[in-house]
C-alpha positions as CSV (number, residue, x, y, z in Angstrom):
1,M,27.7,-20.2,11.6
2,E,29.7,-19.8,15.1
3,T,30.5,-15.9,15.6
4,S,34.0,-16.0,14.9
5,E,34.0,-18.7,12.1
6,L,31.0,-15.4,10.2
7,L,33.7,-13.1,10.9
8,K,36.4,-14.1,9.2
9,K,34.3,-15.1,6.0
10,V,33.2,-12.1,6.6
11,R,36.6,-10.4,6.5
12,Q,37.5,-12.9,3.7
13,I,34.9,-11.8,1.5
14,E,35.6,-8.2,2.2
15,I,39.2,-8.2,1.3
16,K,38.3,-10.2,-2.0
17,T,35.6,-8.3,-3.5
18,R,36.2,-4.4,-2.3
19,G,39.6,-5.1,-4.2
20,L,37.9,-6.3,-7.0
21,S,35.7,-3.3,-6.8
22,K,38.0,-0.2,-6.6
23,N,40.6,-1.9,-8.4
24,I,38.8,-3.4,-11.3
25,F,34.9,-2.2,-11.8
26,A,35.9,1.6,-11.0
27,G,35.1,3.3,-13.9
28,E,33.6,0.3,-15.6
29,Y,30.3,0.5,-12.8
30,H,30.0,4.2,-13.1
31,S,29.5,4.1,-17.3
32,A,27.2,1.0,-17.5
33,F,24.7,2.9,-14.6
34,K,23.7,5.7,-15.2
35,G,21.3,8.1,-13.2
36,R,17.9,8.0,-15.1
37,G,16.6,11.4,-13.8
38,M,18.1,14.8,-14.7
39,T,18.2,17.9,-12.1
40,F,18.0,21.4,-12.9
41,S,22.0,22.9,-12.7
42,E,22.2,26.4,-13.6
43,V,20.9,28.7,-16.3
44,R,23.1,30.5,-19.0
45,E,23.1,32.2,-22.0
46,Y,21.4,31.5,-24.9
47,Q,23.5,30.1,-27.8
48,Y,22.7,29.2,-31.3
49,G,21.5,25.8,-31.8
50,D,20.6,25.7,-27.4
51,D,16.9,24.2,-27.5
52,I,14.6,26.5,-27.6
53,R,12.3,24.5,-24.7
54,S,15.3,24.8,-22.5
55,I,14.5,28.8,-22.3
56,D,14.0,29.8,-18.2
57,W,11.1,32.7,-19.6
58,N,11.4,34.1,-16.1
59,V,14.9,34.9,-16.3
60,T,14.8,35.8,-19.8
61,A,12.7,38.4,-19.0
62,R,14.3,39.9,-16.6
63,F,17.7,40.7,-18.5
64,G,16.0,41.0,-21.5
65,H,17.7,39.1,-23.6
66,P,17.2,35.1,-23.7
67,Y,18.4,32.3,-21.3
68,I,18.9,28.7,-21.0
69,K,18.2,26.3,-18.2
70,V,21.2,23.3,-17.1
71,F,19.9,20.0,-16.7
72,E,22.9,17.9,-15.6
73,E,22.2,14.0,-14.9
74,E,21.2,12.9,-11.8
75,R,24.0,10.9,-10.6
76,E,23.1,9.2,-7.9
77,L,21.7,5.8,-8.3
78,T,19.1,3.3,-5.5
79,V,20.9,-0.4,-6.8
80,V,18.1,-3.4,-5.7
81,L,20.2,-7.4,-6.0
82,L,17.0,-9.9,-6.0
83,I,18.9,-12.7,-4.3
84,D,17.7,-16.6,-5.2
85,V,18.2,-18.6,-1.5
86,S,16.3,-21.3,-2.7
87,G,17.6,-25.5,-2.7
88,S,19.0,-24.8,-5.7
89,R,21.1,-22.6,-5.1
90,D,23.2,-25.3,-2.4
91,F,24.1,-27.3,-5.6
92,G,27.2,-27.5,-6.3
93,T,30.0,-30.2,-7.8
94,V,33.0,-28.5,-9.1
95,S,35.3,-25.9,-6.2
96,K,32.0,-23.7,-4.7
97,F,28.3,-23.7,-4.2
98,K,25.7,-22.1,-6.3
99,K,25.4,-20.3,-3.2
100,D,29.1,-18.8,-2.7
101,I,29.2,-17.0,-6.5
102,F,25.9,-15.4,-5.8
103,T,27.5,-13.6,-2.1
104,E,30.7,-13.1,-4.2
105,I,28.9,-11.4,-7.6
106,A,26.5,-9.9,-4.8
107,A,29.6,-8.4,-2.6
108,T,31.0,-6.9,-5.6
109,L,28.2,-5.0,-6.6
110,A,27.6,-4.3,-3.4
111,F,31.4,-2.4,-2.7
112,S,30.8,-0.9,-6.7
113,T,27.7,0.7,-5.2
114,I,29.0,2.4,-2.0
115,Q,32.5,3.5,-3.3
116,N,30.1,5.4,-6.0
117,N,28.2,6.6,-3.1
118,D,24.8,4.9,-4.5
119,K,22.1,3.4,-2.1
120,I,22.1,-0.7,-2.0
121,G,19.7,-2.9,-1.0
122,V,18.7,-6.8,-0.9
123,I,15.7,-8.8,-1.3
124,F,16.2,-12.6,-0.5
125,F,13.9,-14.6,-2.2
126,S,12.4,-18.5,-2.5
127,D,8.6,-18.6,-3.2
128,K,8.1,-15.8,-0.8
129,I,9.7,-13.0,0.4
130,E,12.6,-14.3,3.0
131,K,14.3,-11.2,3.5
132,F,13.6,-7.2,2.4
133,I,17.2,-5.2,3.7
134,P,16.2,-1.1,2.3
135,P,19.1,0.6,0.7
136,A,21.1,2.2,2.4
137,K,24.9,3.4,2.7
138,G,28.0,3.0,3.9
139,K,30.5,0.3,4.5
140,K,29.0,-0.8,7.7
141,H,25.5,-1.4,5.6
142,V,27.4,-3.2,3.2
143,L,29.1,-5.7,5.9
144,F,25.3,-6.4,7.5
145,I,24.8,-7.5,4.0
146,I,28.0,-9.7,3.3
147,R,26.7,-11.7,7.2
148,E,23.2,-12.3,6.0
149,L,24.3,-13.9,2.5
150,L,26.9,-15.5,5.2
151,N,24.4,-17.1,7.5
152,F,20.9,-16.6,5.9
153,T,18.8,-20.0,6.1
154,P,15.6,-19.5,4.3
155,Q,12.2,-21.0,4.8
156,S,11.5,-22.5,2.0
157,N,13.5,-24.2,-1.0
158,K,10.8,-23.2,-3.3
159,T,11.2,-20.2,-6.2
160,D,9.2,-18.0,-7.5
161,I,11.2,-14.8,-9.9
162,G,7.4,-13.4,-10.3
163,N,6.6,-12.9,-6.5
164,A,10.0,-11.2,-6.2
165,L,9.7,-9.4,-8.8
166,R,5.8,-8.2,-7.9
167,Y,7.6,-7.2,-4.4
168,F,10.2,-5.5,-5.5
169,T,8.2,-2.7,-7.9
170,N,5.6,-2.2,-5.1
171,A,8.5,-1.7,-2.5
172,I,10.6,0.7,-4.4
173,K,9.7,3.3,-5.3
174,K,12.0,5.3,-7.3
175,S,13.3,4.0,-10.0
176,S,16.1,2.2,-9.5
177,T,19.2,-0.7,-10.6
178,A,17.9,-4.4,-10.0
179,F,20.3,-6.8,-10.7
180,V,18.3,-10.5,-10.3
181,I,20.8,-13.5,-9.1
182,S,19.4,-16.2,-9.7
183,D,20.2,-20.3,-11.1
184,F,16.7,-19.3,-13.0
185,M,15.3,-22.7,-12.5
186,D,12.0,-21.5,-12.6
187,S,9.3,-20.2,-15.5
188,K,6.5,-17.9,-15.9
189,F,8.0,-14.5,-14.7
190,E,8.0,-12.6,-18.3
191,K,5.0,-10.9,-17.3
192,E,6.0,-9.3,-13.7
193,L,9.7,-8.7,-15.6
194,V,8.3,-6.5,-18.2
195,I,6.8,-4.3,-15.2
196,A,9.5,-4.1,-13.7
197,N,11.7,-3.6,-16.3
198,R,9.2,-0.5,-16.5
199,K,9.7,1.1,-14.0
200,H,13.7,0.4,-13.1
201,D,16.9,-0.9,-14.5
202,V,16.7,-4.8,-14.5
203,V,19.8,-6.5,-14.9
204,S,19.4,-10.5,-15.0
205,L,22.5,-12.7,-13.6
206,Q,22.7,-16.4,-14.1
207,V,25.0,-19.3,-12.6
208,Y,24.7,-22.7,-12.6
209,D,27.0,-25.9,-11.9
210,L,27.9,-27.6,-14.9
211,R,26.8,-31.0,-13.9
212,E,22.9,-29.4,-14.7
213,T,24.0,-29.0,-18.2
214,E,25.1,-32.7,-18.8
215,L,24.9,-35.6,-17.7
216,P,27.9,-37.6,-16.6
217,D,28.6,-41.1,-17.5
218,V,28.5,-42.6,-14.3
219,G,25.5,-45.8,-13.9
220,L,22.9,-45.9,-11.6
221,V,22.4,-43.1,-8.9
222,K,20.3,-41.8,-7.1
223,L,19.1,-37.9,-7.4
224,K,17.6,-35.4,-5.5
225,D,15.4,-32.0,-6.5
226,A,16.6,-30.2,-4.0
227,E,13.3,-27.8,-4.1
228,T,11.0,-30.8,-4.0
229,G,13.0,-33.3,-2.2
230,E,11.6,-35.4,-4.7
231,R,14.4,-38.3,-5.6
232,I,14.9,-40.8,-8.5
233,W,16.6,-43.5,-9.9
234,V,18.6,-42.3,-13.3
235,D,20.3,-44.5,-14.8
236,T,23.0,-42.4,-16.5
237,S,25.0,-44.8,-18.2
238,D,22.1,-44.4,-20.7
239,K,22.8,-42.6,-24.0
240,R,19.9,-41.5,-24.3
241,L,18.7,-40.1,-21.7
242,R,22.0,-37.6,-21.1
243,T,20.9,-36.9,-24.9
244,S,17.8,-36.2,-23.9
245,Y,19.3,-33.9,-21.0
246,K,21.9,-32.3,-23.0
247,H,18.7,-30.9,-25.4
248,A,16.3,-30.1,-22.8
249,W,18.8,-27.8,-20.2
250,A,19.4,-26.1,-23.8
251,E,16.0,-25.9,-24.6
252,S,15.5,-24.5,-21.4
253,Q,18.3,-21.8,-21.9
254,L,17.0,-20.7,-25.6
255,A,13.6,-20.0,-23.8
256,L,15.0,-18.7,-21.0
257,Q,17.1,-15.9,-23.4
258,K,13.8,-15.3,-25.2
259,V,12.3,-13.7,-22.0
260,F,15.1,-11.3,-21.5
261,T,15.3,-10.3,-25.1
262,K,11.9,-9.5,-25.7
263,S,11.5,-8.2,-22.2
264,G,14.4,-6.0,-22.6
265,V,16.6,-7.3,-20.3
266,D,20.6,-7.3,-20.4
267,F,21.5,-11.6,-19.2
268,V,24.3,-12.8,-19.0
269,S,25.3,-16.8,-17.8
270,M,27.9,-18.5,-16.6
271,S,28.6,-21.2,-14.8
272,S,29.9,-21.6,-10.7
273,A,33.3,-22.9,-12.4
274,D,33.5,-19.8,-14.8
275,D,35.8,-16.9,-13.8
276,Y,32.7,-14.2,-13.0
277,V,35.1,-10.9,-12.7
278,K,35.1,-11.6,-16.4
279,T,31.6,-12.0,-16.7
280,L,31.2,-8.5,-15.1
281,M,33.7,-6.9,-17.1
282,K,30.7,-8.0,-19.7
283,L,28.1,-7.4,-18.4
284,F,29.7,-3.3,-17.6
285,K,31.1,-2.6,-21.1
286,M,27.8,-4.4,-23.1
287,R,26.1,-1.6,-21.4
288,A,28.6,1.3,-21.4
C-alpha cells in the first residue's frame, strides 16, 4: 500500500473509531475492565465494622488507638490485543473482509484504552508470532498500531492460537486484559487458554463471514482453503451437502463455546455483516 493511501486509511479509521471510543464506549470500558491489583492509599481511624486484618499496628502503637490501612483499586491497566493475521482473515462475501472488522475493533479498543490512560500492546499471530508491539501509552502509539493493522503482511497463512497464547503468557509479566480477535478456525488451544486466563483477564472476539455458516445453492464451484491453499470442486446444488455443511458449522461453534465456558473466558461472536458496536456494547455490559 502506497504511503499516501495508507495515511488516508489510517485517518479514516482514526476518525471513526476514536469517535466511537470517546462518545459510546468511554464509561462502559471503564466499568467493564477494572484493574486487578490493590494499592495502598492512606490510613484512617478504625471504625466499627472495619476488617481488623487491615489494622496498621505501627500507626496504632504510635497514637494509642487503632488505625487501619485503606487500599484502592489500581486503575491503570495493560491491555494486549492478540490479532489473527492468518490467511482466513482475507475472506469476505458481504461488504467487508474479516480483516477489516478486525482492524476497526482493534482500533476502537486501542482508543478506548488510551482515553482511560492505560497501556496497549499488540501480538500479530498466524501459526507463529509475526510481530510483537510492546504495551505503551499515547495517540502516536495507537496510530502506529493502526498503520500496522492496515499494512502488515504475515509470513504464514496458517493459524495456531495456542502458540499465540503461550507467547502472550510468557511475554507479558504484569497481570493484564487480553482481547483475542480471530475467526477461531483452529482447535486444541484450551490448555493454553486456561493458563493465560489464570494470570490475565482474557476475552475472545470471534468474527466470521456468513458464507462460512452455510453454502448457497449456486451449482458447481471451486473452493480454496485460504490457509493451506488446497482447492476442491463442490456441488452446492446437493441439498445434503449444504445441510451437512451447516450442521458442521453449528457443531464447531458449540464446541468453541464449550471451550470458553470451561476456561472461564468471556466470548462474543459476530458476523462481518453485523454491527460490531452493538456486539462490543453487549460485551461491556455483560462484564460491568
